[in-house]
C-alpha positions as CSV (number, residue, x, y, z in Angstrom):
1,M,139.8,66.3,60.5
2,K,138.5,63.5,62.7
3,A,140.5,61.0,60.8
4,M,143.7,63.0,61.4
5,Q,143.0,63.2,65.1
6,R,142.4,59.5,65.3
7,L,145.6,58.8,63.4
8,A,147.6,61.1,65.7
9,M,146.1,59.5,68.9
10,T,146.7,56.0,67.6
11,S,150.3,56.8,66.7
12,V,150.9,58.2,70.1
13,L,149.4,55.2,71.8
14,A,151.4,52.8,69.7
15,A,154.6,54.6,70.3
16,S,153.9,54.7,74.0
17,A,153.2,51.0,74.1
18,L,156.4,50.3,72.2
19,A,158.5,52.6,74.4
20,L,157.1,51.2,77.6
21,G,157.8,47.7,76.4
22,A,161.5,48.5,76.3
23,C,161.7,50.0,79.8
24,G,163.3,46.9,81.4
25,S,166.9,48.3,81.0
26,M,166.0,52.0,81.4
27,T,167.0,54.1,84.4
28,H,164.4,55.7,86.6
29,R,165.0,59.1,85.0
30,E,164.5,57.6,81.5
31,K,161.3,55.9,82.5
32,S,160.0,59.2,84.0
33,T,160.8,61.0,80.8
34,A,159.0,58.4,78.6
35,I,156.0,58.4,80.8
36,G,155.9,62.2,81.0
37,A,156.1,62.4,77.2
38,G,153.2,59.9,76.8
39,V,151.0,61.6,79.3
40,G,151.8,65.1,77.9
41,A,151.1,63.9,74.3
42,A,147.7,62.5,75.4
43,A,146.9,65.7,77.3
44,G,148.0,67.9,74.4
45,A,145.8,65.9,71.9
46,A,142.8,66.0,74.2
47,V,143.1,69.8,75.0
48,T,144.0,71.1,71.5
49,G,142.9,68.3,69.2
50,S,145.8,69.1,66.8
51,T,149.0,67.4,65.9
52,A,150.9,70.5,67.0
53,G,149.3,70.3,70.4
54,T,150.1,66.6,70.7
55,L,153.8,67.2,69.9
56,G,154.0,70.2,72.2
57,G,152.4,68.2,75.0
58,A,154.9,65.4,74.5
59,A,157.8,67.8,74.6
60,V,156.6,69.6,77.7
61,G,155.7,66.3,79.4
62,G,159.1,64.8,78.6
63,V,160.9,67.7,80.1
64,I,158.8,67.6,83.2
65,G,159.2,63.8,83.5
66,N,162.9,64.2,83.1
67,Q,163.2,66.7,85.9
68,V,160.9,64.7,88.2
69,G,163.0,61.6,87.6
70,K,166.3,63.2,88.6
71,D,168.4,61.4,91.1
72,K,168.4,63.2,94.4
73,K,171.9,63.6,95.8
């Protein structure tokens, strides 16, 4: 079980690092979505300790980041 948690957390961190490395041409909203997904995934993994929690946290964080990063008109 611990090995699975470590693998999930390592995968999330690696994906976050790769995603943030490609942020140069992203819009503000896209950056907010990516950051929200990364933070949500880390929080979901920390709170639940399961892969489902990590994925759920990433989804919720991405949606919140997307809405926070909206252009205000």
